[in-house]
C-alpha positions as CSV (number, residue, x, y, z in Angstrom):
1,M,0.0,0.0,0.0
2,P,2.4,2.7,-1.1
3,E,2.2,6.4,-0.2
4,L,-0.4,5.9,2.4
5,D,-1.0,9.2,4.2
6,A,-0.6,9.1,8.0
7,W,-3.2,11.8,8.4
8,A,-5.8,10.0,6.3
9,V,-5.3,7.0,8.6
10,L,-5.6,9.1,11.8
11,A,-8.8,10.8,10.5
12,R,-10.2,7.4,9.5
13,L,-9.4,5.7,12.8
14,G,-10.5,8.5,15.1
15,G,-13.6,8.5,17.3
16,E,-12.6,6.0,20.0
17,A,-9.5,5.1,22.0
18,S,-6.7,5.9,19.5
19,G,-3.2,7.1,19.2
20,F,-0.1,7.8,17.1
21,W,3.6,7.2,17.4
22,A,6.3,8.3,15.0
23,R,9.9,9.1,14.5
24,G,11.5,10.1,11.2
25,E,9.8,8.4,8.3
26,R,8.2,5.6,10.3
27,W,4.8,6.0,12.0
28,I,2.1,3.9,13.7
29,A,-1.5,4.9,13.9
30,Y,-3.9,2.7,16.0
31,S,-7.5,2.6,17.2
32,G,-9.8,0.7,19.4
33,A,-9.0,-0.9,22.8
34,L,-9.1,-4.7,22.4
35,L,-7.6,-5.0,25.8
36,E,-6.5,-2.5,28.5
37,L,-3.8,-2.8,31.2
38,S,-4.0,-0.1,33.8
39,S,-2.7,0.7,37.2
40,P,-3.9,1.0,39.9
41,S,-6.3,-1.9,39.0
42,E,-7.0,-5.5,40.0
43,G,-4.0,-7.6,39.1
44,V,-1.5,-4.8,39.0
45,P,0.2,-4.6,42.4
46,A,0.6,-1.2,44.1
47,G,4.2,0.0,44.4
48,D,5.5,-1.7,41.3
49,R,3.4,-0.7,38.4
50,Y,6.1,-1.7,35.8
51,H,6.3,-5.2,37.1
52,G,2.5,-5.4,37.4
53,V,2.0,-4.4,33.7
54,R,4.8,-6.7,32.6
55,E,3.2,-9.7,34.4
56,R,-0.2,-8.9,33.0
57,A,1.3,-8.8,29.5
58,R,3.2,-12.0,30.1
59,D,0.0,-13.8,31.1
60,L,-1.6,-12.4,27.9
61,A,1.3,-13.7,25.8
62,E,1.1,-17.1,27.3
63,S,-2.6,-17.3,26.6
64,F,-2.2,-16.7,22.9
65,D,-2.1,-19.7,20.7
66,S,0.1,-19.6,17.6
67,R,-3.0,-19.7,15.4
68,D,-4.2,-16.5,17.0
69,G,-1.5,-14.3,15.5
70,W,2.2,-14.6,16.0
71,G,3.5,-17.5,18.1
72,G,4.4,-19.8,15.2
73,S,4.3,-17.4,12.3
74,D,6.4,-14.6,10.8
75,L,4.0,-11.9,12.0
76,P,5.4,-9.6,14.6
77,P,4.1,-10.0,18.1
78,P,1.2,-7.7,19.2
79,R,2.1,-4.3,20.6
80,L,0.6,-2.4,23.5
81,F,0.7,1.5,23.5
82,G,0.6,3.8,26.4
83,G,2.6,5.1,29.3
84,F,3.1,6.0,32.9
85,S,2.6,9.1,35.0
86,F,5.7,10.9,36.3
87,R,4.9,9.9,39.9
88,E,3.9,6.5,41.1
89,D,1.2,8.0,43.3
90,H,-0.5,10.0,40.6
91,Q,-4.3,10.4,40.9
92,S,-6.3,10.5,37.7
93,N,-8.5,13.5,38.1
94,G,-9.0,17.0,36.6
95,V,-7.3,17.3,33.2
96,W,-5.7,13.9,33.8
97,G,-9.1,12.2,34.5
98,H,-8.6,9.6,31.7
99,F,-4.9,9.0,32.5
100,P,-4.2,6.6,35.4
101,S,-0.8,5.9,36.8
102,A,-0.2,3.3,34.1
103,H,-2.3,2.7,31.0
104,F,-1.7,0.6,27.9
105,I,-4.0,-0.7,25.2
106,L,-3.8,-3.5,22.7
107,P,-5.5,-1.9,19.7
108,R,-8.0,-3.5,17.4
109,V,-6.6,-1.7,14.4
110,E,-2.9,-0.8,13.8
111,V,-1.4,0.8,10.7
112,E,2.3,1.1,10.4
113,G,3.8,3.2,7.6
114,G,7.2,4.0,6.2
115,P,9.1,4.7,2.9
116,E,8.3,1.2,1.7
117,G,4.6,1.4,2.2
118,A,2.3,0.4,5.0
119,R,1.0,-2.6,6.9
120,V,-2.5,-2.9,8.3
121,V,-3.2,-5.2,11.3
122,L,-6.6,-6.2,12.7
123,Q,-6.7,-8.0,16.0
124,E,-9.4,-9.8,17.9
125,I,-9.5,-12.4,20.7
126,S,-11.6,-15.5,20.3
127,A,-13.5,-16.8,23.3
128,S,-13.1,-20.4,22.2
129,E,-11.0,-22.6,20.0
130,R,-14.1,-23.5,18.0
131,G,-14.6,-19.8,17.1
132,V,-11.1,-19.2,15.8
133,D,-11.8,-20.2,12.2
134,D,-14.9,-17.9,12.0
135,L,-12.8,-15.1,13.6
136,H,-10.1,-15.5,10.9
137,E,-12.7,-15.4,8.1
138,R,-14.4,-12.3,9.6
139,L,-11.0,-10.5,10.1
140,H,-9.9,-11.2,6.6
141,R,-13.1,-9.5,5.3
142,Q,-12.7,-6.5,7.6
143,L,-9.0,-6.2,6.6
144,E,-9.8,-6.2,2.9
145,D,-12.5,-3.6,3.4
146,L,-10.2,-1.3,5.5
147,A,-7.2,-1.7,3.1
148,R,-9.5,-0.8,0.2
149,E,-10.8,2.2,2.0
150,L,-7.4,3.5,3.0
151,R,-6.1,3.1,-0.5
152,T,-8.7,5.4,-1.8
153,T,-8.8,7.9,1.1
154,S,-7.2,11.2,0.5
155,F,-6.5,13.8,3.3
156,T,-7.3,17.1,1.8
157,G,-7.4,19.3,4.9
158,G,-3.8,20.2,4.8
159,I,-1.9,22.3,7.2
160,P,-0.5,25.8,6.7
161,R,3.3,26.1,6.5
162,E,3.3,29.5,8.3
163,G,1.1,31.6,10.5
164,P,-1.5,30.9,13.2
165,V,-4.7,29.1,12.4
166,A,-6.5,29.4,15.7
167,P,-9.4,31.8,16.3
168,A,-9.6,34.1,19.3
169,L,-7.3,32.8,22.0
170,T,-7.5,33.0,25.7
171,S,-4.2,32.2,27.5
172,H,-2.9,32.4,31.0
173,A,0.0,30.9,32.9
174,S,-1.2,28.3,35.3
175,D,1.6,29.2,37.6
176,G,2.6,32.8,37.7
177,R,6.2,33.9,37.1
178,A,6.6,35.3,40.6
179,R,5.5,32.1,42.2
180,W,7.7,30.0,39.9
181,E,10.8,32.1,40.5
182,E,10.1,31.9,44.3
183,V,10.4,28.1,44.1
184,V,13.5,28.4,41.9
185,A,15.1,30.5,44.7
186,E,14.2,27.7,47.2
187,V,15.9,25.1,44.9
188,L,19.0,27.2,44.5
189,E,19.2,27.7,48.3
190,A,18.9,23.9,48.9
191,I,21.6,23.4,46.3
192,G,23.8,25.9,48.0
193,E,23.3,24.1,51.3
194,G,24.2,20.7,49.7
195,S,20.9,18.9,50.3
196,L,20.2,18.9,46.5
197,S,22.5,19.0,43.5
198,K,19.8,19.4,40.7
199,V,16.1,19.8,40.5
200,V,14.0,19.9,37.3
201,L,11.2,22.3,37.9
202,A,8.2,22.4,35.6
203,R,5.6,25.0,34.9
204,S,2.5,25.0,32.7
205,R,0.2,27.2,30.6
206,E,-3.4,26.8,29.7
207,L,-5.0,27.6,26.4
208,T,-8.7,27.8,25.6
209,D,-11.0,28.9,22.8
210,L,-8.9,27.1,20.2
211,G,-11.9,26.3,18.1
212,A,-11.4,23.2,15.9
213,V,-7.7,22.8,16.7
214,G,-7.5,19.2,18.1
215,P,-5.0,16.4,18.6
216,L,-5.0,15.5,14.9
217,E,-3.9,19.0,13.8
218,A,-1.4,19.2,16.6
219,V,0.2,15.9,15.7
220,Q,0.4,16.9,12.0
221,R,2.3,20.1,12.9
222,L,4.6,18.4,15.4
223,R,5.6,15.8,12.9
224,R,6.2,18.4,10.2
225,D,8.4,20.6,12.5
226,Y,10.0,18.0,14.8
227,G,10.2,14.8,12.7
228,R,13.5,13.7,14.4
229,S,11.7,13.6,17.8
230,H,9.4,10.9,19.1
231,V,6.0,12.4,18.1
232,F,3.1,10.9,20.1
233,C,-0.6,11.1,20.7
234,F,-2.5,9.1,23.3
235,Q,-6.2,9.6,23.1
236,P,-8.0,7.3,25.6
237,H,-11.3,9.2,25.2
238,P,-12.5,11.4,22.4
239,A,-12.5,14.4,24.7
240,S,-9.1,13.8,26.2
241,A,-5.6,13.5,24.6
242,F,-1.9,13.8,25.5
243,V,0.3,15.0,22.6
244,G,4.0,15.8,22.4
245,A,7.4,15.6,20.6
246,A,10.1,14.2,22.8
247,P,13.7,14.7,21.6
248,E,15.4,11.9,23.5
249,T,15.0,8.2,23.7
250,L,14.7,6.8,27.2
251,V,14.9,3.1,26.1
252,A,14.8,1.3,22.8
253,L,15.1,-2.5,23.0
254,N,15.1,-4.7,19.8
255,R,16.2,-8.3,19.9
256,R,18.5,-7.6,22.9
257,R,20.0,-4.5,21.3
258,F,19.7,-1.5,23.6
259,R,19.8,2.2,22.8
260,S,19.2,5.4,24.8
261,T,20.2,9.0,24.7
262,A,21.0,11.4,27.5
263,V,19.9,15.0,26.8
264,A,20.6,17.8,29.3
265,G,22.0,21.3,28.8
266,S,20.3,23.8,26.5
267,V,20.6,27.0,24.6
268,S,18.5,28.8,22.0
269,R,19.2,28.6,18.3
270,G,21.0,31.6,16.7
271,R,19.6,34.3,14.5
272,S,22.2,33.6,11.8
273,R,24.3,30.7,10.8
274,E,27.4,32.1,12.6
275,D,25.4,33.1,15.7
276,D,24.0,29.6,15.8
277,R,27.4,28.0,15.6
278,E,28.7,30.3,18.3
279,R,25.8,29.4,20.6
280,G,26.5,25.8,20.0
281,R,30.2,26.2,20.8
282,S,29.3,28.2,24.0
283,L,27.0,25.3,25.1
284,L,29.7,22.7,24.5
285,N,32.2,24.8,26.5
286,S,29.8,25.8,29.3
287,S,31.0,24.3,32.6
288,K,27.5,24.6,34.1
289,D,25.8,22.7,31.2
290,R,28.6,20.2,30.9
291,W,28.3,19.3,34.6
292,E,24.5,19.1,34.3
293,H,24.9,16.8,31.3
294,S,27.6,14.6,32.9
295,V,25.6,13.8,36.0
296,T,22.7,12.7,33.9
297,V,25.0,10.4,31.9
298,E,26.7,9.1,35.0
299,E,23.5,8.2,36.7
300,M,22.1,6.5,33.7
301,V,25.2,4.4,33.4
302,R,25.1,3.5,37.1
303,V,21.6,2.1,36.9
304,L,22.1,0.4,33.5
305,R,25.3,-1.5,34.1
306,P,23.8,-4.2,36.3
307,L,21.0,-4.8,33.8
308,L,23.1,-5.0,30.6
309,D,25.6,-7.5,29.3
310,E,27.4,-4.7,27.4
311,L,27.2,-0.9,27.5
312,E,29.0,1.6,25.3
313,V,28.8,5.4,25.9
314,D,29.9,8.3,23.7
315,P,33.1,9.7,25.1
316,E,31.9,13.3,24.6
317,P,28.5,14.9,24.1
318,H,27.5,16.4,20.8
319,L,24.9,19.0,19.8
320,L,21.3,18.0,19.2
321,R,19.9,20.8,17.1
322,L,16.1,21.3,17.1
323,P,14.2,24.1,15.4
324,R,14.4,26.6,18.3
325,I,16.7,25.0,20.8
326,Q,19.8,22.9,20.9
327,H,20.9,20.5,23.6
328,L,23.9,18.4,24.7
329,E,23.3,14.8,23.8
330,T,25.2,11.6,24.6
331,R,24.3,8.2,23.0
332,L,24.3,5.0,25.0
333,A,24.1,1.5,23.4
334,G,24.6,-2.1,24.5
335,W,23.2,-5.6,24.7
336,A,20.7,-6.9,27.2
337,S,20.3,-10.5,28.4
338,P,17.6,-12.6,26.7
339,E,15.3,-12.4,29.7
340,T,15.4,-8.6,30.0
341,H,12.1,-6.8,29.3
342,V,12.0,-3.2,28.1
343,L,9.9,-2.3,31.1
344,D,12.8,-3.5,33.4
345,L,15.0,-0.9,31.8
346,V,12.2,1.8,32.0
347,S,11.7,1.1,35.6
348,A,15.4,1.4,36.4
349,L,15.9,4.6,34.5
350,H,12.8,6.6,35.3
351,P,13.0,9.3,36.5
352,T,16.4,10.3,35.0
353,P,18.2,13.4,36.3
354,A,17.2,15.0,33.0
355,V,13.5,15.1,34.1
356,C,13.8,14.9,37.9
357,G,17.2,15.8,39.5
358,L,19.7,14.5,42.0
359,P,19.7,12.9,44.5
360,R,16.7,11.3,42.9
361,D,14.6,10.7,46.1
362,S,15.3,14.2,47.5
363,A,14.5,15.8,44.1
364,L,11.3,13.8,43.8
365,E,10.2,14.8,47.4
366,F,10.9,18.5,46.6
367,I,9.0,18.4,43.3
368,H,6.0,16.7,45.1
369,R,6.0,19.3,47.9
370,R,6.8,22.6,46.0
371,E,6.4,22.3,42.3
372,P,3.5,24.6,41.3
373,V,1.9,22.2,38.8
374,E,0.5,18.7,38.7
375,R,2.7,16.8,36.2
376,G,0.4,13.9,35.5
377,W,2.0,12.1,32.5
378,Y,4.3,15.0,31.7
379,A,7.9,13.7,31.8
380,G,6.7,10.2,32.4
381,P,7.7,7.3,30.2
382,V,5.5,6.9,27.1
383,G,5.8,4.5,24.2
384,W,5.0,0.9,23.3
385,F,6.1,-2.6,24.0
386,D,5.4,-6.0,22.4
387,L,4.6,-9.3,23.9
388,K,8.2,-10.5,23.4
389,G,9.5,-7.7,25.6
390,D,10.9,-5.3,23.0
391,G,9.8,-1.7,22.7
392,V,10.5,2.0,22.6
393,F,9.9,4.6,25.3
394,A,10.6,8.3,25.6
395,P,10.1,10.8,28.4
396,A,6.9,12.8,27.6
397,L,8.4,16.2,27.1
398,R,7.4,19.1,24.8
399,S,3.9,18.0,25.5
400,A,0.3,19.1,26.4
401,V,-2.8,17.4,27.7
402,R,-6.3,18.2,26.3
403,S,-9.4,17.9,28.4
404,G,-12.6,19.1,26.8
405,G,-11.9,22.6,25.4
406,V,-8.7,23.2,27.5
407,W,-5.1,22.5,26.5
408,R,-2.5,22.5,29.3
409,L,1.1,22.8,28.1
410,F,4.1,21.8,30.2
411,A,7.8,22.7,30.2
412,G,10.7,22.2,32.6
413,A,14.2,23.5,33.3
414,G,17.1,21.8,35.1
415,L,18.3,23.9,38.1
416,V,21.9,23.5,39.2
417,Q,24.5,25.6,40.9
418,G,24.9,28.7,38.8
419,S,21.3,28.7,37.4
420,V,19.7,32.2,37.0
421,P,15.9,32.4,37.5
422,E,15.4,34.6,34.5
423,G,17.4,32.4,32.2
424,E,15.5,29.3,33.4
425,W,12.2,31.0,32.7
426,E,13.4,31.8,29.2
427,E,14.4,28.2,28.7
428,T,10.9,26.9,29.6
429,A,9.5,29.5,27.2
430,L,11.6,28.0,24.4
431,K,10.3,24.5,25.4
432,F,6.7,25.6,25.1
433,Q,7.3,26.6,21.4
434,P,6.7,23.1,19.8
435,M,3.2,22.8,21.3
436,L,2.4,26.5,20.9
437,R,3.1,26.2,17.1
438,A,1.4,22.8,17.0
439,L,-1.7,24.5,18.3
440,G,-1.4,27.4,15.9
441,V,-0.6,30.0,18.6
442,G,1.9,32.8,18.6
443,T,5.4,32.5,20.0
444,E,5.3,34.3,23.3
445,G,6.4,32.3,26.4
């Protein structure tokens, strides 16, 4: 099915639990909840949501017969899409009402696209062995109908290359600047006293009166502008969605091959080519940013070494250049043991110093006590895993949650010794830009 339009698929699959995941030229659109794994819920023990989800998925994998999809065939194993909140004790209420502490769905319909074309997968679960043949026949008919429809579907809505598309906009900062800088001062005081070495402090903005601008339009623009990032949309309910474009990879595991990136330390892009190069050089030579980056890498290495058979780390960070901001980035790669599940690595790594701080427990406690926003799934691990234990997860950054007619945007800044409140406010303003542009709004912070 060559040249299948991702947006045509999203438009066709909308209306129920649905979502999208993409990086580069590859994308996955899915719809319908054949099965849901959530926490807290029966069968998912409190206090270890990663293990609970993994065990539920293992039971599901063991219950599948090879005739029902993948056990004895060349088909890839089923995938579950979703994520985790930033904090274990997250309560699903307010704008996060449809997002529990952990939530994954096995979709009924999954379409995966790339340069070579697209693959459509329909999934059902048969209640009895006798019903399997009838189920196969019915699914084949549905698959043929859907494939025929997608071949002839054209997405004509388009998206403008420049300029806002939203009607009258009402915007306010959920946390005022004075309050945010007051908490920044508390962090810097604690760092000076030695009880903390880094805290990532988040703030948020709320946008209303966006008219017809919804998750589909936001995802379109994010993929256009930030295609090198992990672009995601999780829509557990038609009135609620979580959308973003995360520049780093928390964990990617494929047939034991492990990959991850550490991203910490930031500066804006330059107004000219020479200015941009100079800002990049300044970031690479900044002792503050290099220290912030190094502690992130060191902590990731510390927790990963016991879980991997081999681990290689870039000797020096390089620049990750995004449309309006550039970061220091270090790649990590290695090999996991055959029994390692991607959720084992997610559990060990989250939260990294890049989204939380150090020492981890002290930073978490401070964020819980003083951060002026409810993070929900912001900065939590989101992605997918399959029933063999492979998968991809990213921290949910450059993101926003939609609830009814309200969009709440999130951004954070890493505070370390030498941080200046005004500069950290400006950094968060830069990090709002992907979602502001995705929603067709101006560029103020």
